[in-house]
Backbone as a chain_set.jsonl record, in Angstrom:
{"seq": "MYIIELTYKVSAEEIDKNLDAHMNYIEKYYNTGHFLASGRKEPRDGGIIFARAKSRERIEDIVSKDPFNINGFADYRIIEFKATKKTKGYDELVGEEYTFE", "coords": {"N": [[0.924, -1.061, -0.085], [0.489, 2.292, -0.687], [0.74, 5.625, 0.072], [0.469, 8.495, -1.808], [1.39, 11.707, -1.68], [0.54, 14.781, -2.856], [1.767, 18.2, -3.357], [0.822, 21.285, -4.168], [2.509, 23.366, -6.316], [1.768, 25.572, -7.712], [-0.812, 28.181, -8.199], [-4.301, 27.831, -7.256], [-5.937, 28.624, -9.326], [-4.275, 27.837, -11.452], [-3.959, 25.374, -11.284], [-6.851, 24.183, -11.302], [-7.242, 25.115, -14.033], [-5.937, 23.091, -15.398], [-6.983, 20.709, -14.437], [-8.666, 18.801, -15.741], [-7.01, 17.063, -17.374], [-5.486, 15.985, -15.323], [-7.346, 14.716, -13.881], [-8.109, 12.705, -15.886], [-5.803, 11.069, -15.961], [-5.831, 10.077, -13.399], [-8.059, 8.704, -13.45], [-7.521, 6.518, -15.14], [-5.557, 4.971, -13.744], [-7.304, 4.382, -11.638], [-8.941, 2.53, -13.239], [-7.081, 0.395, -13.861], [-6.582, -0.673, -11.418], [-4.714, 0.165, -9.6], [-4.988, 2.605, -8.276], [-7.001, 3.329, -5.284], [-8.163, 5.223, -3.706], [-8.767, 8.789, -3.649], [-8.31, 12.136, -3.414], [-8.734, 15.894, -2.557], [-6.548, 17.718, -0.484], [-7.216, 19.514, 2.736], [-6.617, 22.41, 4.018], [-6.967, 23.453, 0.649], [-4.309, 22.54, -0.708], [-2.988, 20.518, -2.097], [-3.363, 17.04, -2.708], [-4.455, 13.684, -2.06], [-3.753, 10.248, -2.732], [-4.493, 7.032, -2.351], [-2.825, 4.339, -2.974], [-2.057, 0.949, -4.738], [0.584, -1.366, -5.581], [2.927, -3.496, -7.164], [5.605, -2.833, -6.496], [7.697, 0.034, -5.11], [9.075, 1.257, -7.44], [7.302, 0.863, -9.316], [5.117, 2.497, -8.456], [6.47, 4.862, -8.555], [6.819, 5.228, -11.204], [4.28, 5.547, -12.026], [3.584, 7.792, -10.885], [5.201, 9.403, -12.215], [3.848, 10.021, -14.641], [1.782, 11.675, -14.207], [0.093, 14.414, -15.213], [0.422, 17.025, -13.722], [2.895, 16.462, -12.35], [4.466, 16.306, -14.501], [4.287, 18.804, -15.632], [5.121, 20.29, -13.658], [3.724, 21.162, -11.485], [3.064, 20.171, -9.031], [4.784, 18.939, -6.093], [5.757, 15.555, -5.051], [5.357, 13.169, -2.553], [5.962, 9.803, -1.783], [4.842, 7.319, 0.287], [5.443, 4.46, 1.732], [3.231, 1.719, 2.974], [2.502, -0.525, 5.422], [0.023, -2.227, 6.766], [-0.43, -3.023, 10.211], [-2.582, -3.25, 12.013], [-5.787, -3.955, 11.103], [-9.039, -3.231, 9.565], [-12.12, -5.363, 9.154], [-12.261, -6.693, 5.974], [-10.036, -5.361, 4.91], [-8.023, -6.643, 3.682], [-8.904, -7.907, 1.656], [-9.64, -5.838, -0.016], [-6.978, -4.524, -0.407], [-5.047, -6.317, -0.298], [-2.335, -8.593, -0.915], [-1.449, -10.207, -2.804], [-1.042, -8.933, -6.183], [-2.635, -8.673, -9.37], [-2.047, -7.209, -11.463], [0.265, -5.036, -13.352]], "CA": [[0.145, 0.097, 0.167], [1.208, 3.482, -0.705], [0.028, 6.922, -0.044], [0.941, 9.54, -2.47], [0.769, 13.1, -1.307], [0.821, 15.858, -3.873], [1.558, 19.56, -2.632], [0.928, 22.124, -4.983], [3.548, 24.464, -6.396], [1.153, 26.653, -8.334], [-2.068, 28.742, -7.716], [-5.437, 26.932, -7.314], [-6.579, 28.785, -10.64], [-3.528, 27.049, -12.6], [-4.482, 23.832, -10.984], [-8.281, 24.075, -12.137], [-7.132, 25.083, -15.801], [-5.357, 21.658, -15.874], [-7.72, 19.698, -13.919], [-9.107, 17.665, -16.691], [-5.825, 16.174, -17.738], [-5.108, 15.269, -14.142], [-8.426, 13.613, -13.751], [-8.082, 11.678, -16.8], [-4.627, 10.425, -15.282], [-6.487, 9.656, -11.955], [-9.011, 7.76, -13.821], [-6.73, 5.616, -15.916], [-5.139, 4.174, -12.821], [-8.314, 3.613, -11.044], [-9.114, 1.37, -14.062], [-5.954, -0.475, -13.626], [-6.771, -1.267, -10.069], [-3.603, 0.97, -8.814], [-5.672, 3.675, -7.324], [-8.062, 2.809, -4.299], [-9.149, 6.428, -3.279], [-8.084, 9.906, -3.931], [-8.915, 13.478, -3.123], [-8.047, 16.927, -2.134], [-6.452, 17.952, 1.158], [-7.993, 20.488, 3.217], [-6.938, 23.197, 3.066], [-6.44, 22.838, -0.653], [-2.953, 22.881, -1.027], [-2.694, 19.424, -2.704], [-3.986, 15.901, -2.819], [-3.68, 12.453, -1.429], [-4.054, 8.968, -3.334], [-4.059, 5.775, -1.795], [-2.464, 3.285, -4.138], [-1.288, -0.271, -4.454], [1.252, -1.736, -6.739], [3.949, -4.619, -6.731], [6.95, -2.324, -6.039], [7.84, 1.384, -5.194], [9.402, 1.542, -8.682], [6.019, 0.994, -10.173], [4.486, 3.805, -8.101], [7.27, 6.159, -9.186], [6.583, 5.254, -12.86], [2.8, 6.124, -12.389], [3.419, 9.18, -10.67], [6.05, 10.262, -13.545], [3.026, 10.18, -15.826], [0.731, 12.631, -14.161], [0.3, 15.769, -15.912], [0.646, 17.758, -12.667], [4.07, 16.095, -12.272], [5.146, 16.468, -16.018], [4.221, 20.288, -16.016], [5.757, 21.008, -12.572], [2.6, 21.819, -10.699], [2.989, 19.777, -7.757], [5.515, 18.152, -5.7], [5.242, 14.415, -4.573], [5.884, 12.409, -1.594], [5.614, 8.611, -1.771], [5.003, 6.899, 1.626], [4.816, 3.093, 1.763], [2.385, 1.637, 4.201], [2.169, -1.842, 5.87], [-0.898, -2.139, 8.022], [-0.244, -4.063, 11.067], [-4.002, -3.443, 12.601], [-6.791, -3.654, 10.027], [-10.371, -3.553, 9.564], [-12.52, -6.254, 8.339], [-12.055, -6.514, 4.755], [-8.913, -4.508, 4.264], [-6.981, -7.768, 2.84], [-9.718, -8.368, 0.261], [-9.632, -4.396, -0.742], [-5.436, -4.076, -0.631], [-4.333, -7.648, -0.847], [-0.75, -8.844, -0.801], [-1.06, -10.485, -4.167], [-1.771, -8.094, -7.192], [-2.914, -9.364, -10.56], [-1.561, -6.156, -12.652], [1.694, -4.502, -13.437]], "C": [[1.012, 1.078, -0.225], [0.413, 4.684, -0.464], [0.934, 7.963, -0.775], [0.392, 10.803, -2.27], [1.405, 13.963, -2.376], [0.711, 17.387, -3.026], [1.838, 20.436, -3.947], [1.856, 23.245, -5.059], [3.052, 25.652, -7.169], [-0.002, 26.963, -7.798], [-3.278, 27.613, -8.117], [-5.906, 27.256, -8.708], [-5.675, 27.92, -11.493], [-4.163, 25.723, -12.357], [-5.774, 23.456, -11.941], [-8.106, 24.185, -13.52], [-6.601, 23.782, -16.177], [-5.886, 20.639, -15.259], [-8.075, 18.486, -14.62], [-8.122, 16.573, -17.119], [-5.49, 15.246, -16.512], [-5.939, 14.236, -13.804], [-8.298, 12.559, -14.646], [-6.772, 10.597, -16.574], [-5.252, 9.366, -14.318], [-7.236, 8.292, -12.419], [-8.511, 6.288, -14.441], [-6.304, 4.704, -14.724], [-6.136, 3.772, -11.715], [-8.913, 2.186, -12.008], [-8.227, 0.556, -13.969], [-6.053, -1.092, -12.639], [-5.662, -0.698, -9.045], [-4.167, 1.74, -7.874], [-7.081, 3.188, -6.644], [-8.881, 4.048, -3.787], [-8.275, 7.575, -3.508], [-8.951, 11.232, -3.456], [-8.076, 14.664, -2.781], [-7.744, 17.241, -0.701], [-7.155, 19.214, 1.375], [-7.146, 21.283, 4.154], [-6.435, 22.831, 1.599], [-5.306, 23.214, -1.38], [-2.264, 21.793, -1.692], [-3.56, 18.212, -2.641], [-3.318, 14.842, -2.078], [-4.256, 11.41, -2.451], [-3.46, 7.7, -2.688], [-3.928, 4.845, -2.885], [-1.834, 1.86, -3.762], [-0.42, -0.511, -5.778], [2.442, -2.876, -6.239], [5.27, -4.073, -6.209], [6.769, -0.762, -5.94], [8.189, 1.883, -6.478], [8.207, 1.703, -9.41], [5.356, 2.266, -9.807], [5.197, 4.847, -8.571], [7.085, 6.356, -10.709], [5.21, 5.936, -13.016], [2.774, 7.415, -12.004], [4.236, 9.999, -11.532], [5.089, 10.705, -14.462], [1.981, 11.03, -15.344], [0.955, 14.013, -14.494], [0.605, 16.942, -15.022], [2.361, 17.661, -12.456], [4.866, 16.849, -13.612], [5.161, 18.015, -16.311], [4.875, 20.883, -14.844], [4.934, 21.653, -11.71], [2.585, 21.374, -9.482], [4.516, 18.853, -7.413], [5.033, 16.953, -5.276], [5.954, 13.724, -3.685], [5.142, 11.118, -1.633], [5.8, 7.943, -0.368], [4.494, 5.333, 1.31], [4.477, 2.448, 3.08], [2.369, 0.31, 4.293], [1.395, -1.824, 7.017], [-0.448, -3.378, 9.002], [-1.53, -4.236, 11.947], [-4.685, -2.963, 11.339], [-8.217, -3.85, 10.236], [-10.878, -4.726, 8.825], [-12.719, -5.944, 6.941], [-11.124, -5.781, 4.135], [-8.153, -5.488, 3.342], [-7.632, -7.884, 1.588], [-9.447, -6.769, -0.561], [-7.958, -4.24, -1.37], [-4.915, -5.327, -1.096], [-3.062, -7.732, -0.912], [-0.518, -9.444, -2.17], [-1.835, -9.605, -5.374], [-1.587, -8.774, -8.443], [-2.484, -8.354, -11.804], [-0.063, -5.76, -12.29], [1.6, -3.171, -12.684]], "O": [[2.225, 0.875, -0.162], [-0.737, 4.642, -0.901], [2.052, 8.231, -0.335], [-0.768, 11.098, -2.556], [2.584, 13.874, -2.718], [-0.198, 17.671, -2.245], [2.851, 20.327, -4.639], [2.041, 24.003, -4.107], [3.768, 26.644, -7.304], [-0.43, 26.209, -6.924], [-3.213, 26.774, -9.015], [-6.292, 26.298, -9.379], [-6.263, 27.215, -12.313], [-4.811, 25.109, -13.204], [-5.793, 22.737, -12.94], [-8.741, 23.431, -14.257], [-6.836, 23.379, -17.316], [-5.345, 19.549, -15.443], [-7.847, 17.349, -14.206], [-8.416, 15.38, -17.193], [-5.267, 14.039, -16.609], [-5.562, 13.107, -13.492], [-8.377, 11.423, -14.178], [-6.813, 9.442, -16.999], [-5.196, 8.141, -14.426], [-7.089, 7.164, -11.948], [-9.045, 5.2, -14.227], [-6.778, 3.568, -14.77], [-5.821, 2.885, -10.922], [-9.229, 1.094, -11.535], [-8.794, -0.536, -14.009], [-5.632, -2.246, -12.711], [-5.672, -1.018, -7.856], [-3.88, 1.591, -6.686], [-8.048, 2.765, -7.278], [-10.071, 3.952, -3.487], [-7.061, 7.377, -3.564], [-10.152, 11.195, -3.188], [-6.853, 14.549, -2.702], [-8.576, 17.055, 0.187], [-7.62, 19.9, 0.466], [-6.951, 20.716, 5.229], [-5.565, 21.976, 1.433], [-5.239, 23.955, -2.361], [-1.062, 21.928, -1.924], [-4.741, 18.522, -2.484], [-2.185, 14.846, -1.598], [-5.286, 11.754, -3.031], [-2.27, 7.42, -2.543], [-4.864, 4.6, -3.646], [-1.229, 1.646, -2.712], [-0.672, 0.045, -6.847], [2.753, -3.029, -5.057], [5.996, -4.799, -5.53], [5.849, -0.23, -6.562], [7.673, 2.959, -6.781], [8.087, 2.691, -10.136], [5.038, 3.071, -10.682], [4.572, 5.805, -9.024], [7.184, 7.427, -11.307], [4.972, 6.736, -13.92], [2.071, 8.223, -12.611], [4.023, 11.208, -11.613], [5.345, 11.715, -15.119], [1.093, 11.174, -16.184], [1.912, 14.668, -14.081], [1.076, 17.922, -15.599], [3.035, 18.69, -12.41], [5.683, 17.769, -13.569], [5.951, 18.472, -17.137], [5.229, 22.053, -14.986], [5.328, 22.678, -11.155], [2.079, 22.136, -8.659], [5.179, 18.256, -8.26], [3.827, 16.982, -5.032], [7.16, 13.586, -3.889], [3.914, 11.118, -1.548], [6.922, 8.019, 0.134], [3.422, 5.046, 0.777], [5.175, 2.542, 4.09], [2.213, -0.252, 3.209], [1.843, -1.5, 8.117], [-0.17, -4.503, 8.585], [-1.622, -5.272, 12.605], [-4.385, -1.974, 10.669], [-8.579, -4.65, 11.099], [-10.191, -5.153, 7.897], [-13.353, -4.922, 6.677], [-11.241, -5.503, 2.941], [-7.694, -5.074, 2.277], [-6.999, -7.956, 0.535], [-9.048, -6.759, -1.726], [-7.719, -3.916, -2.533], [-4.379, -5.417, -2.201], [-2.543, -6.618, -0.988], [0.564, -9.218, -2.71], [-3.062, -9.606, -5.474], [-0.555, -9.407, -8.666], [-2.59, -8.714, -12.976], [0.592, -6.055, -11.291], [2.597, -2.461, -12.558]]}, "num_chains": 1, "name": "protein.A"}
């Protein structure tokens, strides 16, 4: 499990002008099964993505494809997370074995 934290480097207005491309990127990785949840931080200075992948390198590759990253609109922090206490259903959602790249 990975937590991807975005911190904006440009104004909210600039983010809004480029939001469609970012949301297309987000949707792509929901469709592949990599992204589990995402949204804006409050206050609105960035966002958070809960993601899964076989390796940190794969997450880094996915992050490199975000239009906000390509255009220098955000900084990224990738946090690897291994749950030691979990709610029922967590393993089914996140799982240890991934069937995707």
